[in-house]
Backbone as CSV, one residue per row, in Angstrom:
resi,resn,N_x,N_y,N_z,CA_x,CA_y,CA_z,C_x,C_y,C_z
1,UNK,0.849,-1.203,-0.002,-0.001,-0.004,0.000,0.877,1.239,0.003
2,UNK,0.450,2.323,-0.673,1.249,3.541,-0.654,1.293,4.144,0.725
3,UNK,2.402,4.803,1.035,2.551,5.447,2.329,1.881,6.798,2.287
4,UNK,0.563,6.801,2.342,-0.200,8.035,2.226,-0.261,8.734,3.565
5,UNK,-0.059,10.038,3.555,-0.144,10.825,4.767,-1.427,11.647,4.746
6,UNK,-1.821,12.087,5.892,-3.032,12.904,5.980,-2.828,14.197,5.226
7,UNK,-3.821,14.553,4.418,-3.759,15.791,3.656,-3.948,16.956,4.608
8,UNK,-2.883,17.763,4.774,-2.949,18.870,5.714,-3.203,20.204,5.028
9,UNK,-3.412,20.179,3.713,-3.538,21.441,3.005,-4.827,22.182,3.347
10,UNK,-5.844,21.448,3.832,-7.086,22.129,4.186,-6.894,23.082,5.352
11,UNK,-5.977,22.740,6.249,-5.781,23.572,7.420,-4.532,24.423,7.315
12,UNK,-3.753,24.201,6.239,-2.526,24.957,6.084,-2.833,26.338,5.565
13,UNK,-1.794,27.171,5.544,-1.985,28.516,5.051,-2.308,28.466,3.570
14,UNK,-2.944,29.545,3.088,-3.382,29.626,1.718,-2.234,29.387,0.742
15,UNK,-1.034,29.844,1.103,0.088,29.784,0.196,0.876,28.478,0.293
16,UNK,0.351,27.469,0.983,1.044,26.197,1.036,0.736,25.393,-0.216
17,UNK,1.662,24.515,-0.598,1.512,23.710,-1.801,1.578,22.237,-1.433
18,UNK,0.679,21.446,-1.997,0.646,20.007,-1.727,1.601,19.281,-2.671
19,UNK,2.350,18.330,-2.107,3.384,17.615,-2.860,3.208,16.110,-2.688
20,UNK,3.368,15.361,-3.766,3.373,13.904,-3.699,4.731,13.390,-4.169
21,UNK,5.311,12.442,-3.439,6.593,11.838,-3.782,6.346,10.458,-4.393
22,UNK,6.994,10.199,-5.523,6.845,8.895,-6.184,8.225,8.315,-6.451
23,UNK,8.584,7.279,-5.730,9.880,6.630,-5.901,9.798,5.245,-5.266
24,UNK,10.409,4.250,-5.903,10.317,2.892,-5.347,11.409,2.605,-4.322
25,UNK,12.209,3.616,-3.960,13.221,3.450,-2.918,12.800,4.205,-1.652
26,UNK,12.454,3.496,-0.578,12.019,4.156,0.650,13.035,5.155,1.196
27,UNK,14.316,4.823,1.055,15.361,5.705,1.582,15.357,7.054,0.861
28,UNK,15.142,7.032,-0.444,15.098,8.270,-1.219,13.891,9.107,-0.798
29,UNK,12.729,8.449,-0.628,11.534,9.181,-0.205,11.749,9.799,1.177
30,UNK,12.415,9.062,2.056,12.688,9.583,3.398,13.586,10.806,3.313
31,UNK,14.616,10.741,2.465,15.521,11.873,2.314,14.799,13.099,1.770
32,UNK,13.924,12.899,0.781,13.157,14.014,0.227,12.207,14.596,1.264
33,UNK,11.584,13.710,2.034,10.660,14.161,3.074,11.390,15.038,4.085
34,UNK,12.582,14.634,4.461,13.358,15.424,5.413,13.795,16.750,4.806
35,UNK,14.154,16.741,3.526,14.575,17.960,2.847,13.427,18.957,2.747
36,UNK,12.249,18.480,2.355,11.107,19.373,2.167,10.537,19.851,3.500
37,UNK,10.864,19.150,4.583,10.364,19.547,5.893,10.878,20.923,6.310
38,UNK,11.955,21.385,5.690,12.503,22.688,6.012,11.652,23.828,5.436
39,UNK,10.748,23.493,4.526,9.916,24.525,3.887,8.455,24.381,4.306
40,UNK,7.964,25.368,5.053,6.589,25.299,5.538,5.577,25.341,4.402
41,UNK,5.933,25.970,3.284,4.972,26.098,2.192,4.792,24.791,1.415
42,UNK,5.685,23.817,1.636,5.607,22.540,0.934,5.056,21.477,1.869
43,UNK,3.869,20.983,1.585,3.206,19.998,2.436,3.112,18.668,1.698
44,UNK,3.831,17.650,2.181,3.750,16.330,1.562,2.431,15.677,1.963
45,UNK,1.597,15.398,0.961,0.275,14.822,1.241,0.211,13.330,0.934
46,UNK,1.201,12.813,0.176,1.173,11.378,-0.147,2.534,10.933,-0.649
47,UNK,2.783,9.636,-0.512,3.959,8.995,-1.085,3.490,7.739,-1.804
48,UNK,4.121,7.436,-2.921,3.807,6.217,-3.665,5.101,5.505,-4.019
49,UNK,5.072,4.189,-3.959,6.275,3.398,-4.247,6.238,2.798,-5.646
50,UNK,5.217,3.134,-6.432,5.131,2.606,-7.798,4.305,3.562,-8.651
51,UNK,4.437,3.414,-9.965,3.656,4.237,-10.867,2.172,4.002,-10.717
52,UNK,1.769,2.744,-10.552,0.347,2.423,-10.426,-0.263,3.102,-9.210
53,UNK,0.453,3.082,-8.086,-0.035,3.743,-6.872,-0.103,5.249,-7.091
54,UNK,0.888,5.783,-7.780,0.935,7.224,-8.022,-0.277,7.688,-8.828
55,UNK,-0.675,6.913,-9.813,-1.812,7.288,-10.657,-3.096,7.362,-9.841
56,UNK,-3.307,6.381,-8.976,-4.505,6.377,-8.126,-4.508,7.593,-7.208
57,UNK,-3.383,7.843,-6.544,-3.308,8.948,-5.585,-3.386,10.310,-6.268
58,UNK,-2.775,10.441,-7.424,-2.804,11.723,-8.136,-4.215,12.091,-8.554
59,UNK,-4.966,11.118,-9.032,-6.346,11.373,-9.423,-7.231,11.663,-8.216
60,UNK,-6.886,11.078,-7.082,-7.687,11.280,-5.861,-7.358,12.605,-5.189
61,UNK,-6.071,12.949,-5.100,-5.639,14.094,-4.293,-5.372,15.359,-5.085
62,UNK,-5.100,15.223,-6.386,-4.807,16.369,-7.248,-3.778,17.303,-6.607
63,UNK,-2.570,16.801,-6.312,-1.560,17.638,-5.643,-1.044,18.741,-6.555
64,UNK,-0.481,19.782,-5.962,0.096,20.868,-6.760,1.343,20.400,-7.495
65,UNK,2.133,19.535,-6.855,3.391,19.080,-7.440,3.573,17.600,-7.207
66,UNK,4.037,16.902,-8.253,4.401,15.497,-8.147,5.887,15.375,-8.480
67,UNK,6.673,14.822,-7.553,8.087,14.564,-7.799,8.206,13.088,-8.150
68,UNK,8.597,12.803,-9.386,8.463,11.457,-9.961,9.814,10.864,-10.356
69,UNK,10.097,9.696,-9.840,11.318,8.972,-10.210,11.166,8.418,-11.627
70,UNK,12.278,8.271,-12.333,12.249,7.762,-13.689,12.396,6.249,-13.735
71,UNK,13.400,5.731,-13.047,13.727,4.315,-13.164,13.098,3.516,-12.025
72,UNK,11.825,3.171,-12.210,11.101,2.381,-11.202,10.799,1.000,-11.763
73,UNK,10.661,0.034,-10.854,10.258,-1.313,-11.252,8.842,-1.275,-11.794
74,UNK,8.549,-2.132,-12.765,7.206,-2.174,-13.329,6.978,-0.972,-14.239
75,UNK,5.991,-0.167,-13.920,5.703,1.037,-14.691,6.753,2.095,-14.384
76,UNK,7.556,2.459,-15.378,8.614,3.419,-15.121,8.088,4.855,-15.131
77,UNK,8.985,5.810,-14.914,8.553,7.194,-14.804,7.929,7.752,-16.064
78,UNK,8.479,7.390,-17.228,7.899,7.862,-18.489,6.478,7.330,-18.675
79,UNK,6.289,6.052,-18.408,4.963,5.446,-18.552,3.984,6.061,-17.564
80,UNK,4.458,6.285,-16.339,3.603,6.900,-15.323,3.224,8.315,-15.720
81,UNK,4.196,9.077,-16.202,3.949,10.441,-16.645,2.912,10.477,-17.767
82,UNK,3.071,9.607,-18.748,2.123,9.570,-19.867,0.710,9.268,-19.388
83,UNK,0.591,8.284,-18.482,-0.727,7.912,-17.968,-1.353,9.066,-17.178
84,UNK,-0.548,9.744,-16.377,-1.059,10.879,-15.601,-1.592,11.959,-16.529
85,UNK,-0.847,12.290,-17.567,-1.310,13.316,-18.515,-2.510,12.832,-19.312
86,UNK,-2.523,11.549,-19.681,-3.670,11.002,-20.393,-4.934,11.067,-19.543
87,UNK,-4.751,10.919,-18.226,-5.886,10.999,-17.297,-6.334,12.431,-17.052
88,UNK,-5.600,13.386,-17.572,-5.957,14.785,-17.378,-5.430,15.394,-16.097
89,UNK,-4.452,14.739,-15.460,-3.850,15.294,-14.242,-3.049,16.534,-14.625
90,UNK,-3.359,17.675,-14.012,-2.696,18.927,-14.361,-1.663,19.358,-13.319
91,UNK,-1.408,18.513,-12.349,-0.347,18.804,-11.381,0.949,19.095,-12.104
92,UNK,1.775,19.954,-11.519,3.114,20.116,-12.055,3.882,18.837,-11.724
93,UNK,4.577,18.291,-12.712,5.281,17.027,-12.529,6.755,17.236,-12.848
94,UNK,7.595,16.959,-11.861,9.042,17.111,-12.027,9.702,15.744,-11.889
95,UNK,10.464,15.372,-12.905,11.199,14.105,-12.855,12.429,14.300,-11.967
96,UNK,12.702,13.330,-11.117,13.903,13.333,-10.267,14.592,11.998,-10.481
97,UNK,15.789,12.019,-11.075,16.387,10.792,-11.557,17.917,10.879,-11.551
98,UNK,18.557,9.741,-11.770,20.019,9.715,-11.918,20.421,9.842,-13.391
99,UNK,19.460,9.717,-14.290,19.774,9.714,-15.724,19.837,11.121,-16.302
100,UNK,21.007,11.437,-16.904,21.123,12.705,-17.624,21.162,12.453,-19.132
101,UNK,20.619,11.310,-19.551,20.549,10.967,-20.967,19.671,11.959,-21.723
102,UNK,20.168,12.496,-22.836,19.370,13.427,-23.634,18.046,12.813,-24.055
103,UNK,18.076,11.519,-24.391,16.862,10.843,-24.821,15.814,10.817,-23.703
104,UNK,16.267,10.524,-22.479,15.337,10.491,-21.347,14.761,11.883,-21.059
105,UNK,15.627,12.896,-21.133,15.183,14.267,-20.865,14.143,14.699,-21.890
106,UNK,14.469,14.536,-23.165,13.572,14.977,-24.232,12.247,14.227,-24.183
107,UNK,12.309,12.916,-23.899,11.077,12.135,-23.821,10.200,12.634,-22.665
108,UNK,10.825,12.907,-21.528,10.052,13.385,-20.369,9.381,14.712,-20.668
109,UNK,10.104,15.648,-21.280,9.533,16.945,-21.601,8.403,16.793,-22.612
110,UNK,8.622,15.940,-23.621,7.601,15.761,-24.656,6.343,15.090,-24.103
111,UNK,6.487,14.310,-23.035,5.326,13.644,-22.421,4.605,14.542,-21.411
112,UNK,5.158,15.732,-21.177,4.440,16.666,-20.311,5.079,16.972,-18.980
113,UNK,6.364,16.633,-18.799,7.042,16.975,-17.540,7.268,18.486,-17.464
114,UNK,7.205,19.015,-16.257,7.429,20.433,-16.015,8.839,20.705,-15.486
115,UNK,9.655,19.663,-15.439,11.014,19.837,-14.964,11.745,18.506,-14.953
116,UNK,13.076,18.591,-14.870,13.902,17.379,-14.884,15.123,17.664,-14.023
117,UNK,15.164,17.041,-12.857,16.229,17.275,-11.895,16.983,15.982,-11.620
118,UNK,18.267,16.125,-11.298,19.119,14.966,-11.052,19.270,14.716,-9.546
119,UNK,19.291,13.453,-9.182,19.351,13.079,-7.774,20.673,13.433,-7.111
120,UNK,21.721,13.614,-7.914,23.006,13.984,-7.316,23.183,15.490,-7.168
121,UNK,22.094,16.241,-7.336,22.163,17.699,-7.158,22.447,18.040,-5.704
122,UNK,23.051,19.201,-5.483,23.243,19.695,-4.131,21.879,19.858,-3.466
123,UNK,21.707,19.387,-2.216,20.397,19.444,-1.562,19.783,20.848,-1.536
124,UNK,20.591,21.861,-1.245,20.064,23.222,-1.205,19.569,23.664,-2.576
125,UNK,20.346,23.321,-3.614,19.949,23.659,-4.977,18.688,22.905,-5.371
126,UNK,18.605,21.634,-4.988,17.434,20.824,-5.297,16.188,21.428,-4.655
127,UNK,16.308,21.859,-3.418,15.185,22.461,-2.723,14.747,23.749,-3.417
128,UNK,15.697,24.561,-3.819,15.370,25.806,-4.524,14.638,25.521,-5.832
129,UNK,15.080,24.496,-6.543,14.438,24.149,-7.807,13.004,23.655,-7.582
130,UNK,12.809,22.873,-6.539,11.462,22.379,-6.222,10.552,23.553,-5.861
131,UNK,11.056,24.508,-5.120,10.274,25.693,-4.761,9.897,26.485,-6.016
132,UNK,10.819,26.588,-6.956,10.516,27.282,-8.211,9.430,26.537,-8.983
133,UNK,9.495,25.211,-8.943,8.529,24.395,-9.688,7.103,24.620,-9.201
134,UNK,6.903,24.675,-7.887,5.538,24.853,-7.394,5.020,26.256,-7.677
135,UNK,5.925,27.179,-7.954,5.508,28.535,-8.298,5.381,28.744,-9.807
136,UNK,5.384,27.634,-10.556,5.073,27.727,-11.983,6.259,27.787,-12.921
137,UNK,7.467,27.614,-12.414,8.652,27.707,-13.264,9.042,26.332,-13.805
138,UNK,9.601,26.344,-15.016,10.207,25.128,-15.572,11.570,24.956,-14.915
139,UNK,11.850,23.787,-14.366,13.116,23.612,-13.636,13.934,22.480,-14.255
140,UNK,15.242,22.738,-14.355,16.150,21.775,-14.952,17.480,21.811,-14.242
141,UNK,18.067,20.633,-14.027,19.442,20.616,-13.571,20.315,21.133,-14.702
142,UNK,21.400,21.787,-14.354,22.249,22.410,-15.362,22.716,21.415,-16.413
143,UNK,22.952,20.188,-16.011,23.478,19.175,-16.927,22.512,18.808,-18.042
144,UNK,21.214,19.124,-17.888,20.245,18.706,-18.909,19.734,19.890,-19.731
145,UNK,20.290,21.057,-19.561,19.837,22.229,-20.326,19.987,22.038,-21.821
146,UNK,21.085,21.418,-22.251,21.313,21.214,-23.682,20.240,20.315,-24.279
147,UNK,19.836,19.303,-23.525,18.799,18.387,-24.021,17.480,19.118,-24.183
148,UNK,17.164,20.015,-23.258,15.925,20.776,-23.367,15.972,21.682,-24.598
149,UNK,17.132,22.278,-24.844,17.265,23.136,-26.023,16.957,22.337,-27.284
150,UNK,17.437,21.073,-27.335,17.131,20.218,-28.473,15.633,19.970,-28.591
151,UNK,14.990,19.745,-27.436,13.551,19.462,-27.444,12.755,20.664,-27.946
152,UNK,13.175,21.869,-27.557,12.462,23.071,-27.977,12.651,23.311,-29.479
153,UNK,13.852,22.994,-29.994,14.121,23.218,-31.407,13.351,22.270,-32.299
154,UNK,13.006,21.098,-31.770,12.283,20.123,-32.578,10.853,20.579,-32.769
155,UNK,10.349,20.588,-33.995,8.968,21.003,-34.219,7.985,20.017,-33.592
156,UNK,6.997,20.550,-32.901,5.965,19.718,-32.292,4.732,19.745,-33.181
157,UNK,4.359,18.581,-33.706,3.227,18.535,-34.621,1.925,18.593,-33.824
158,UNK,1.205,19.669,-34.043,-0.093,19.844,-33.406,-1.100,20.277,-34.454
159,UNK,-2.357,19.928,-34.296,-3.355,20.368,-35.262,-3.427,21.895,-35.290
160,UNK,-3.669,22.435,-36.481,-3.848,23.881,-36.585,-5.070,24.280,-35.770
161,UNK,-4.909,25.286,-34.935,-6.017,25.703,-34.093,-5.812,27.145,-33.690
162,UNK,-6.783,27.713,-33.051,-6.640,29.069,-32.548,-7.387,29.185,-31.226
163,UNK,-7.491,30.393,-30.711,-8.098,30.580,-29.403,-9.623,30.613,-29.437
164,UNK,-10.213,30.562,-30.630,-11.668,30.742,-30.725,-12.445,29.652,-29.995
165,UNK,-11.827,28.463,-29.868,-12.563,27.377,-29.206,-12.483,27.458,-27.684
166,UNK,-11.690,28.387,-27.157,-11.575,28.557,-25.712,-12.556,29.616,-25.222
167,UNK,-13.018,29.431,-23.999,-13.851,30.461,-23.390,-12.966,31.660,-23.018
168,UNK,-13.597,32.778,-22.715,-12.823,33.962,-22.316,-11.970,33.680,-21.076
169,UNK,-12.545,32.942,-20.133,-11.817,32.630,-18.909,-10.628,31.721,-19.223
170,UNK,-10.827,30.740,-20.084,-9.740,29.840,-20.461,-8.615,30.616,-21.155
171,UNK,-8.986,31.579,-21.979,-7.974,32.408,-22.653,-7.189,33.238,-21.625
172,UNK,-7.886,33.780,-20.631,-7.221,34.543,-19.588,-6.198,33.664,-18.857
173,UNK,-6.625,32.453,-18.516,-5.748,31.535,-17.775,-4.570,31.106,-18.641
174,UNK,-4.808,30.855,-19.915,-3.722,30.468,-20.809,-2.671,31.573,-20.907
175,UNK,-3.110,32.819,-20.986,-2.164,33.937,-21.042,-1.336,34.028,-19.766
176,UNK,-1.943,33.726,-18.629,-1.213,33.764,-17.360,-0.258,32.580,-17.243
177,UNK,-0.649,31.423,-17.777,0.251,30.269,-17.798,1.495,30.622,-18.612
178,UNK,1.286,31.300,-19.737,2.407,31.695,-20.599,3.359,32.658,-19.892
179,UNK,2.827,33.371,-18.901,3.659,34.287,-18.112,4.330,33.589,-16.933
180,UNK,4.096,32.264,-16.804,4.740,31.496,-15.750,4.023,31.506,-14.421
181,UNK,2.747,31.899,-14.404,2.000,31.947,-13.148,1.617,30.540,-12.693
182,UNK,1.679,30.293,-11.411,1.201,29.028,-10.837,-0.319,29.086,-10.694
183,UNK,-0.940,27.928,-10.431,-2.399,27.901,-10.248,-2.831,28.827,-9.130
184,UNK,-2.073,28.840,-8.040,-2.455,29.663,-6.897,-2.382,31.156,-7.246
185,UNK,-1.373,31.553,-7.989,-1.261,32.949,-8.384,-2.347,33.336,-9.382
186,UNK,-2.674,32.402,-10.290,-3.761,32.660,-11.241,-5.076,32.827,-10.491
187,UNK,-5.320,31.919,-9.526,-6.553,31.998,-8.736,-6.652,33.329,-8.015
188,UNK,-5.547,33.765,-7.449,-5.530,35.026,-6.716,-5.791,36.215,-7.649
189,UNK,-5.153,36.188,-8.814,-5.281,37.310,-9.751,-6.685,37.407,-10.328
190,UNK,-7.324,36.246,-10.566,-8.647,36.238,-11.167,-9.764,36.138,-10.131
191,UNK,-9.374,36.054,-8.849,-10.332,35.961,-7.746,-11.259,34.760,-7.887
192,UNK,-10.645,33.599,-8.172,-11.379,32.351,-8.229,-10.587,31.316,-7.414
193,UNK,-11.157,30.129,-7.214,-10.504,29.121,-6.384,-9.441,28.342,-7.173
194,UNK,-8.505,27.747,-6.433,-7.494,26.905,-7.060,-8.143,25.775,-7.866
195,UNK,-9.179,25.191,-7.283,-9.859,24.087,-7.957,-10.474,24.499,-9.280
196,UNK,-11.040,25.711,-9.323,-11.628,26.207,-10.565,-10.541,26.400,-11.623
197,UNK,-9.390,26.917,-11.199,-8.279,27.089,-12.133,-7.871,25.734,-12.714
198,UNK,-7.741,24.731,-11.866,-7.309,23.410,-12.325,-8.292,22.838,-13.339
199,UNK,-9.585,23.048,-13.121,-10.588,22.563,-14.068,-10.440,23.267,-15.408
200,UNK,-10.261,24.583,-15.383,-10.074,25.335,-16.620,-8.812,24.890,-17.366
201,UNK,-7.733,24.669,-16.614,-6.473,24.228,-17.237,-6.684,22.876,-17.919
202,UNK,-7.364,21.974,-17.250,-7.628,20.650,-17.829,-8.423,20.777,-19.127
203,UNK,-9.427,21.650,-19.134,-10.274,21.821,-20.311,-9.503,22.441,-21.460
204,UNK,-8.710,23.465,-21.171,-8.012,24.146,-22.268,-6.911,23.259,-22.861
205,UNK,-6.260,22.457,-22.039,-5.253,21.538,-22.567,-5.904,20.513,-23.508
206,UNK,-7.073,20.038,-23.116,-7.780,19.062,-23.948,-8.216,19.691,-25.263
207,UNK,-8.731,20.912,-25.205,-9.194,21.581,-26.422,-8.053,21.854,-27.403
208,UNK,-6.880,22.184,-26.861,-5.735,22.508,-27.706,-4.872,21.282,-28.018
209,UNK,-5.279,20.115,-27.515,-4.541,18.863,-27.724,-3.099,18.999,-27.241
210,UNK,-2.940,19.555,-26.050,-1.636,19.730,-25.428,-1.563,18.866,-24.177
211,UNK,-0.340,18.512,-23.775,-0.181,17.562,-22.670,0.172,18.220,-21.346
212,UNK,0.677,19.445,-21.389,1.142,20.039,-20.143,1.097,21.561,-20.210
213,UNK,1.300,22.179,-19.052,1.361,23.632,-18.974,2.554,24.174,-19.762
214,UNK,3.648,23.395,-19.793,4.826,23.830,-20.540,4.477,23.948,-22.026
215,UNK,3.839,22.908,-22.581,3.429,22.968,-23.981,2.453,24.115,-24.202
216,UNK,1.540,24.325,-23.250,0.565,25.408,-23.392,1.270,26.755,-23.426
217,UNK,2.262,26.935,-22.576,2.987,28.209,-22.538,3.728,28.439,-23.849
218,UNK,4.412,27.391,-24.357,5.138,27.514,-25.623,4.164,27.784,-26.766
219,UNK,3.042,27.082,-26.774,2.038,27.277,-27.817,1.517,28.706,-27.801
220,UNK,1.235,29.233,-26.625,0.697,30.580,-26.521,1.714,31.612,-26.978
221,UNK,2.964,31.444,-26.583,4.011,32.383,-27.007,4.150,32.355,-28.530
222,UNK,4.148,31.157,-29.120,4.239,31.032,-30.581,3.021,31.663,-31.261
223,UNK,1.850,31.445,-30.689,0.623,32.012,-31.258,0.665,33.531,-31.239
224,UNK,1.095,34.077,-30.113,1.181,35.531,-30.010,2.223,36.092,-30.964
225,UNK,3.322,35.312,-31.162,4.355,35.765,-32.088,3.847,35.816,-33.527
226,UNK,3.107,34.772,-33.928,2.547,34.730,-35.294,1.499,35.838,-35.478
227,UNK,0.720,36.072,-34.407,-0.327,37.091,-34.498,0.286,38.489,-34.660
228,UNK,1.453,38.682,-34.006,2.068,40.004,-34.057,2.917,40.238,-35.276
229,UNK,3.196,39.145,-36.048,4.070,39.283,-37.217,3.318,39.731,-38.454
């Protein structure tokens, strides 16, 4: 059974973020739990030791951030990531792995990851990157920046579309995603709930046939560039 903890976000401060850890090594999860304990704004609400457990918990808890291992027994991190995005999970998902393979990095980003961090990172740097991730930033260990550049240069085949199929609210949220806003900041700016933002994000990603907020941000920037040219 997954090592699920009581969800404390209901009683936590408004600016706290819920986090789920997914790794098949208990020692690694323990280390991450101890590291994140230094940050009051990061509340671990669940732990999963496999991809299958992670999928169930992610759909149930809808955490703000999922920290996902790549090399797991059974369903690996890429397969888990794909299933989460296919299920419409809009949580920010950051891969945490020992692999700095360009192929692994590019595949993770193309499947909808919002970041790719290496397990041998300095703990303080890792914590800073995780904090950036929950605030809507794309995070990468320095060693994988070149792989991301390759991924961005590669053309992503998407159906021709425009903003007309989105509601006004969805367009507002998409523009804020492109500016790097987190769900909580979007909710605050538009004076709506976090849950409402997540529903809108899920709908707009489906309408635009995109897998993640990162793809949505890139798509919006490209759209605005074409419109202005």
